[in-house]
Backbone bond lengths (Angstrom), bond angles and torsions (degrees), N, CA, C in turn:
res aa  C-N    CA-C-N  psi(-1)  N-CA   C-N-CA  omega(-1)  CA-C   N-CA-C  phi
1 X - - - 1.453 - - 1.528 111.27 -
2 X 1.334 116.96 24.16 1.457 121.13 -178.71 1.513 113.56 -59.30
3 X 1.323 117.48 -33.23 1.465 119.93 179.11 1.520 111.43 -83.76
4 X 1.332 117.38 4.87 1.471 123.00 -176.66 1.527 111.22 -120.16
5 X 1.331 119.49 60.16 1.462 119.31 -175.39 1.527 114.15 -67.42
6 X 1.329 119.47 -22.75 1.454 121.18 -175.75 1.524 113.99 -87.77
7 X 1.340 117.69 -15.48 1.467 119.83 179.99 1.525 108.33 -144.61
8 X 1.326 117.73 105.02 1.462 120.44 -175.08 1.530 115.07 -80.42
9 X 1.336 118.32 -2.58 1.467 121.52 177.73 1.526 108.25 -123.46
10 X 1.333 117.46 156.85 1.467 119.62 179.43 1.531 111.52 -64.74
11 X 1.321 115.71 151.46 1.461 120.10 170.77 1.529 107.41 -75.19
12 X 1.331 118.90 166.43 1.460 119.60 175.95 1.533 113.03 -55.25
13 X 1.322 117.86 -39.08 1.469 120.34 178.73 1.520 111.84 -66.73
14 X 1.326 116.71 -42.28 1.462 120.08 178.90 1.524 110.66 -65.33
15 X 1.321 116.35 -40.95 1.458 120.91 177.35 1.531 110.03 -60.69
16 X 1.338 117.00 -43.89 1.469 121.55 -179.78 1.531 111.04 -60.46
17 X 1.316 116.75 -45.48 1.467 120.18 -179.00 1.519 110.79 -64.75
18 X 1.329 117.57 -44.35 1.464 120.32 179.02 1.523 110.60 -59.65
19 X 1.325 116.39 -45.80 1.461 121.33 -178.21 1.527 111.60 -64.25
20 X 1.321 117.12 -53.33 1.467 120.89 -173.79 1.527 111.39 -67.00
21 X 1.327 118.37 -35.98 1.469 119.20 175.18 1.518 110.93 -61.78
22 X 1.310 117.23 -42.30 1.462 120.05 179.43 1.521 112.01 -68.96
23 X 1.327 117.67 -42.23 1.467 120.21 177.40 1.530 110.30 -60.01
24 X 1.320 116.61 -43.17 1.456 121.33 -178.82 1.519 114.42 -64.83
25 X 1.295 116.22 -16.62 1.464 120.26 178.73 1.525 111.51 -102.40
26 X 1.339 115.70 10.25 1.457 119.74 172.19 1.504 116.49 99.58
27 X 1.320 119.07 8.51 1.454 121.28 178.38 1.522 109.97 -57.88
28 X 1.298 116.94 134.44 1.467 121.49 -178.82 1.523 113.20 -105.30
29 X 1.312 118.00 -6.06 1.457 121.29 178.61 1.512 109.96 -150.41
30 X 1.332 116.00 154.00 1.457 120.55 -177.22 1.520 109.43 -131.51
31 X 1.306 115.49 127.22 1.457 122.45 169.87 1.515 104.22 -117.12
32 X 1.317 117.40 102.72 1.462 121.31 -167.01 1.512 112.95 -51.24
33 X 1.283 118.66 -71.21 1.460 125.47 177.27 1.511 105.50 -178.07
34 X 1.310 118.48 174.20 1.462 120.95 178.24 1.521 107.91 -65.20
35 X 1.304 114.87 113.61 1.464 120.38 -172.85 1.516 108.38 -130.93
36 X 1.318 116.79 118.60 1.461 121.04 -177.71 1.529 110.65 -106.80
37 X 1.311 115.92 167.66 1.462 121.11 176.83 1.529 109.65 -60.33
38 X 1.320 116.36 -38.70 1.471 120.50 179.04 1.527 110.01 -60.70
39 X 1.319 116.59 -45.64 1.472 119.98 179.21 1.530 110.84 -65.09
40 X 1.331 116.33 -36.40 1.456 120.07 178.81 1.517 112.19 -63.57
41 X 1.312 116.37 -36.91 1.464 120.99 177.52 1.524 110.17 -73.24
42 X 1.321 115.43 -38.76 1.460 121.76 -178.30 1.531 112.17 -71.07
43 X 1.338 116.98 -34.50 1.465 121.89 -176.12 1.532 110.49 -129.13
44 X 1.329 117.43 71.57 1.465 119.80 -178.41 1.534 112.90 -64.12
45 X 1.338 117.39 -22.91 1.467 119.94 178.27 1.525 111.19 -64.75
46 X 1.318 117.01 -34.38 1.462 120.70 178.89 1.529 110.20 -73.02
47 X 1.334 116.35 -40.86 1.463 120.11 177.23 1.528 110.51 -60.11
48 X 1.336 117.17 -42.49 1.460 120.91 178.25 1.530 111.42 -66.24
49 X 1.318 117.36 -41.29 1.477 120.77 178.55 1.526 110.85 -62.49
50 X 1.338 117.40 -41.30 1.455 120.30 178.22 1.528 110.70 -63.31
51 X 1.328 117.27 -41.44 1.464 121.29 177.46 1.532 110.14 -62.58
52 X 1.323 116.57 -46.87 1.462 120.56 -177.87 1.525 112.05 -63.50
53 X 1.321 117.94 -44.10 1.472 119.83 178.19 1.523 110.94 -69.54
54 X 1.338 116.64 -27.77 1.461 119.63 173.15 1.519 111.34 -61.83
55 X 1.336 117.06 -35.28 1.461 121.41 175.40 1.525 111.05 -60.51
56 X 1.332 115.84 -46.04 1.471 120.44 -179.96 1.521 110.27 -61.09
57 X 1.328 116.29 -46.76 1.464 119.62 -178.52 1.522 111.58 -65.64
58 X 1.323 117.73 -35.24 1.457 120.85 178.02 1.523 110.28 -66.82
59 X 1.330 116.96 -43.99 1.476 121.08 178.21 1.531 111.47 -60.34
60 X 1.314 115.86 -37.68 1.468 120.81 -174.94 1.525 113.10 -102.98
61 X 1.299 116.98 14.72 1.472 121.29 -175.20 1.524 113.14 -47.73
62 X 1.320 117.16 -55.87 1.472 120.50 -177.55 1.522 111.68 -65.81
63 X 1.314 117.08 -35.72 1.468 120.45 178.55 1.526 111.01 -66.99
64 X 1.324 116.42 -43.06 1.460 120.03 -179.90 1.526 111.34 -68.41
65 X 1.333 116.88 -43.07 1.460 120.12 -179.68 1.529 112.17 -69.96
66 X 1.332 117.21 -30.99 1.461 121.15 -176.04 1.509 114.66 -97.32
67 X 1.327 117.38 20.53 1.464 119.45 -179.14 1.527 110.95 -131.20
68 X 1.311 113.89 164.34 1.465 121.09 178.87 1.531 108.61 -134.49
69 X 1.333 117.25 155.86 1.466 119.10 177.95 1.528 111.60 -60.46
70 X 1.323 115.59 140.35 1.463 121.70 178.43 1.530 110.18 -73.70
71 X 1.327 115.67 147.40 1.468 120.24 175.92 1.518 111.92 -79.98
72 X 1.336 116.81 -18.26 1.459 121.48 -176.88 1.527 108.85 -98.03
73 X 1.334 117.60 122.60 1.469 119.08 -176.53 1.531 112.78 -72.73
74 X 1.310 115.20 149.13 1.466 122.05 172.79 1.531 107.96 -81.30
75 X 1.303 116.12 155.38 1.462 121.24 174.71 1.518 107.90 -105.79
76 X 1.327 116.26 123.59 1.457 121.23 -176.27 1.533 109.39 -135.34
77 X 1.332 116.63 163.12 1.469 119.76 176.83 1.525 112.02 -62.14
78 X 1.311 115.74 165.15 1.453 122.60 177.93 1.529 110.17 -55.72
79 X 1.310 116.29 138.17 1.455 125.00 178.86 1.526 113.56 63.56
80 X 1.330 116.69 26.76 1.459 121.93 170.70 1.524 107.03 -124.35
81 X 1.325 116.01 122.90 1.456 121.74 177.78 1.526 107.83 -92.94
82 X 1.325 117.05 124.76 1.470 121.74 -179.78 1.517 108.82 -127.64
83 X 1.335 115.48 122.97 1.457 121.00 176.84 1.522 108.57 -128.68
84 X 1.317 115.09 151.64 1.455 120.92 -175.51 1.519 109.66 -123.61
85 X 1.326 115.42 130.13 1.456 122.04 172.54 1.522 106.56 -104.26
86 X 1.328 116.98 132.51 1.460 120.88 -177.85 1.519 109.45 -117.89
87 X 1.327 114.21 127.72 1.453 121.39 175.85 1.515 109.55 -120.69
88 X 1.305 116.34 -176.81 1.462 121.43 -178.10 1.528 111.81 -67.72
89 X 1.337 117.22 -38.83 1.459 121.53 -173.09 1.525 114.58 -112.10
90 X 1.323 117.55 -5.46 1.462 119.96 -176.82 1.523 110.29 -164.59
91 X 1.313 114.35 165.39 1.461 121.66 171.41 1.528 107.18 -122.27
92 X 1.316 115.73 151.10 1.460 122.00 177.75 1.528 107.16 -122.89
93 X 1.330 115.21 120.56 1.458 121.72 178.55 1.521 108.11 -98.17
94 X 1.340 116.18 125.97 1.464 122.13 -179.75 1.520 108.81 -113.99
95 X 1.329 115.88 122.03 1.461 121.75 -177.67 1.521 110.61 -119.72
96 X 1.331 116.51 135.70 1.458 120.04 174.32 1.516 109.45 -133.95
97 X 1.320 114.38 143.91 1.455 122.47 178.65 1.531 107.74 -88.74
98 X 1.308 116.13 121.61 1.469 120.85 179.94 1.524 112.02 -101.53
99 X 1.324 116.89 10.62 1.459 122.32 -177.40 1.530 109.08 -98.00
100 X 1.336 116.12 91.88 1.460 121.87 -178.32 1.519 109.04 -148.93
101 X 1.321 115.23 167.11 1.458 121.98 177.87 1.519 108.63 -117.31
102 X 1.315 116.76 146.60 1.461 121.08 174.95 1.521 107.71 -79.80
103 X 1.329 115.53 134.41 1.454 121.93 -175.81 1.523 108.01 -143.14
104 X 1.325 117.28 155.04 1.469 121.20 -178.18 1.523 113.05 -66.10
105 X 1.342 117.90 -24.45 1.462 120.30 -177.77 1.518 113.61 -110.93
106 X 1.319 117.41 -38.42 1.466 120.59 -177.91 1.519 108.87 -159.84
107 X 1.320 116.18 151.81 1.461 120.47 177.19 1.526 107.36 -91.25
108 X 1.316 118.66 103.02 1.466 119.57 179.80 1.532 111.24 -72.62
109 X 1.332 115.63 131.07 1.463 121.98 179.93 1.522 109.70 -95.43
110 X 1.329 116.02 143.12 1.456 122.08 175.46 1.523 107.13 -91.37
111 X 1.326 116.68 113.81 1.466 121.08 -177.14 1.528 111.15 -62.31
112 X 1.325 115.07 137.43 1.471 122.36 176.76 1.525 108.09 -102.73
113 X 1.325 117.18 139.29 1.469 122.45 178.29 1.522 109.29 -111.13
114 X 1.336 115.77 144.83 1.468 122.74 176.49 1.530 111.87 47.66
115 X 1.310 115.29 61.04 1.471 122.84 -178.97 1.528 108.44 -82.36
116 X 1.336 116.40 112.21 1.465 121.41 178.74 1.516 109.04 -104.46
117 X 1.330 115.17 128.22 1.460 121.91 -177.92 1.521 108.71 -122.95
118 X 1.320 115.62 131.73 1.460 121.46 173.28 1.519 107.69 -84.41
119 X 1.338 115.66 125.37 1.456 121.56 -174.18 1.534 108.82 -114.46
120 X 1.331 118.36 104.96 1.470 121.55 -178.68 1.531 112.25 -79.82
121 X 1.316 115.83 88.60 1.466 120.44 -178.36 1.527 110.98 -86.27
122 X 1.332 117.04 147.59 1.466 119.43 173.63 1.528 110.06 -62.11
123 X 1.324 117.14 152.57 1.466 122.10 -176.65 1.531 112.39 -58.93
124 X 1.328 117.94 -33.60 1.455 121.06 -177.29 1.529 113.16 -77.92
125 X 1.330 117.21 -13.18 1.459 120.63 -179.67 1.522 108.61 -103.36
126 X 1.324 115.35 90.14 1.447 121.66 -179.25 1.529 108.40 -102.64
127 X 1.361 117.77 96.75 1.462 119.26 -173.77 1.527 112.76 -67.36
128 X 1.322 114.35 148.13 1.462 120.75 178.62 1.523 111.20 -90.44
129 X 1.315 116.65 -4.75 1.454 121.96 -179.67 1.513 109.65 169.44
130 X 1.316 114.92 -171.05 1.462 120.78 179.04 1.525 108.13 -141.73
131 X 1.317 115.17 143.32 1.458 121.33 179.91 1.521 109.11 -131.39
132 X 1.331 115.81 123.26 1.452 121.60 171.66 1.520 107.24 -82.38
133 X 1.325 117.43 127.61 1.463 120.66 176.26 1.520 108.43 -100.57
134 X 1.315 114.81 93.82 1.457 120.62 179.38 1.525 108.20 -77.21
135 X 1.326 118.64 127.68 1.457 120.05 -175.08 1.527 114.53 -64.03
136 X 1.317 117.97 -22.65 1.471 119.96 179.81 1.522 113.01 -94.93
137 X 1.341 116.87 -38.72 1.466 118.56 -172.80 1.523 114.94 -111.37
138 X 1.320 118.31 -10.43 1.455 120.24 176.36 1.511 114.44 97.26
139 X 1.348 116.43 -161.32 1.465 121.90 -174.25 1.529 112.98 -70.53
140 X 1.348 115.17 134.51 1.458 122.61 176.04 1.523 108.14 -133.60
141 X 1.339 118.41 123.67 1.471 119.96 179.02 1.534 111.69 -63.74
142 X 1.327 114.95 144.27 1.464 122.58 174.90 1.518 108.80 -124.74
143 X 1.309 116.83 154.61 1.464 121.19 176.19 1.529 109.65 -82.88
144 X 1.334 115.36 139.60 1.465 121.61 175.28 1.518 106.61 -115.97
145 X 1.328 116.59 131.07 1.452 120.59 -179.02 1.525 109.58 -135.83
146 X 1.332 116.19 114.42 1.469 120.87 175.04 1.526 111.92 49.98
147 X 1.308 117.92 47.99 1.464 125.18 180.00 1.525 112.81 60.06
148 X 1.319 115.88 35.64 1.462 119.96 169.53 1.521 108.52 -134.05
149 X 1.304 114.64 150.27 1.457 122.08 -177.65 1.516 107.77 -129.21
150 X 1.330 116.17 139.99 1.459 120.66 176.14 1.519 109.45 -119.60
151 X 1.316 115.70 124.63 1.459 122.10 173.26 1.523 107.49 -96.93
152 X 1.321 117.99 133.70 1.459 119.97 179.51 1.526 113.01 -60.67
153 X 1.358 115.49 -33.50 1.464 119.43 179.28 1.527 110.12 -154.61
154 X 1.322 115.12 151.87 1.462 121.69 175.33 1.521 107.15 -139.67
155 X 1.330 115.93 108.03 1.463 119.49 177.41 1.518 109.99 -86.50
156 X 1.335 116.47 -53.68 1.459 119.89 -176.49 1.527 111.73 -130.14
157 X 1.319 117.53 -62.34 1.467 120.65 -176.79 1.518 109.93 -147.87
158 X 1.325 115.20 155.64 1.462 120.91 178.59 1.521 109.51 -149.76
159 X 1.337 114.94 149.34 1.463 122.33 176.50 1.523 107.45 -127.31
160 X 1.348 115.61 128.38 1.461 122.14 -178.36 1.523 108.89 -123.37
161 X 1.321 116.33 130.55 1.464 122.04 176.56 1.525 109.17 -98.79
162 X 1.341 116.44 135.19 1.467 123.16 177.13 1.527 107.80 -122.80
163 X 1.341 117.80 88.09 1.460 120.99 -176.16 1.526 113.10 -87.58
164 X 1.340 116.07 151.50 1.470 121.59 173.45 1.524 110.90 -74.11
165 X 1.309 116.92 -34.69 1.460 122.77 -174.14 1.531 110.49 -93.16
166 X 1.331 116.88 120.31 1.467 121.88 -179.64 1.525 111.68 -61.03
167 X 1.311 118.32 -31.12 1.464 121.61 179.85 1.529 111.22 -63.24
168 X 1.304 116.28 -27.18 1.469 120.89 -178.91 1.523 111.22 -62.03
169 X 1.316 116.80 -31.40 1.458 120.20 -179.08 1.528 111.01 -63.16
170 X 1.325 116.60 -40.19 1.467 119.31 -179.82 1.532 111.52 -79.20
171 X 1.319 118.11 -31.89 1.465 119.21 -179.97 1.526 111.92 -69.77
172 X 1.325 117.60 -23.99 1.466 119.79 177.34 1.524 110.92 -63.02
173 X 1.325 117.13 -41.38 1.466 120.35 179.56 1.525 110.24 -62.67
174 X 1.324 117.22 -41.39 1.465 121.12 178.20 1.529 110.94 -65.85
175 X 1.321 116.19 -43.17 1.466 120.27 178.87 1.528 110.43 -61.06
176 X 1.319 116.37 -42.61 1.471 121.13 179.45 1.532 110.39 -59.90
177 X 1.342 116.32 -47.22 1.471 120.25 179.98 1.527 111.04 -60.22
178 X 1.325 117.56 -39.43 1.463 121.02 178.76 1.517 111.78 -65.70
179 X 1.318 116.26 -41.40 1.480 120.47 179.89 1.517 109.48 -62.79
180 X 1.320 117.30 -46.93 1.469 121.41 -179.33 1.535 110.41 -64.13
181 X 1.329 117.18 -40.27 1.463 121.15 -179.11 1.527 111.84 -65.10
182 X 1.319 118.26 -28.69 1.466 122.06 -178.13 1.524 113.40 -85.51
183 X 1.300 117.61 -6.44 1.479 119.81 -178.18 1.514 111.97 -74.41
């Protein structure tokens, strides 16, 4: 963080990109960074972002643990990193925005609109839909068309679940409510 003298911890957007890029490459565990109580008080936005992304990882725990990175690359717009994890019952699409500037305090991201990604799914994995797991607001259904997905916007990072079982789409909302209720 030598080029970041004004902010010694990642911003919520930077944290999201670091996390989702690692998850998309098959990481099975996350140790955020050296984080003290003092830093938590000083940067409550980071503490909230870690909690919110923890919700996403908890909802997708079995999917993340039971999947591996796909050998077939996704096709995404310029400066968008798209990786696919494939499991027996679902796929997880991990998207990160690589369009940012280096700054002394924070790396500002250039928001992308209508991000369409081609998702090369195996023939046996025919998803019944797609769900964006927003770390702040929870599961939101997305349209899937001919193995492509369009996100209305991408500021920093996004995680999309593509399950085989239609019932999984509704159970995600229940799981999210339970996670939030237990906090």
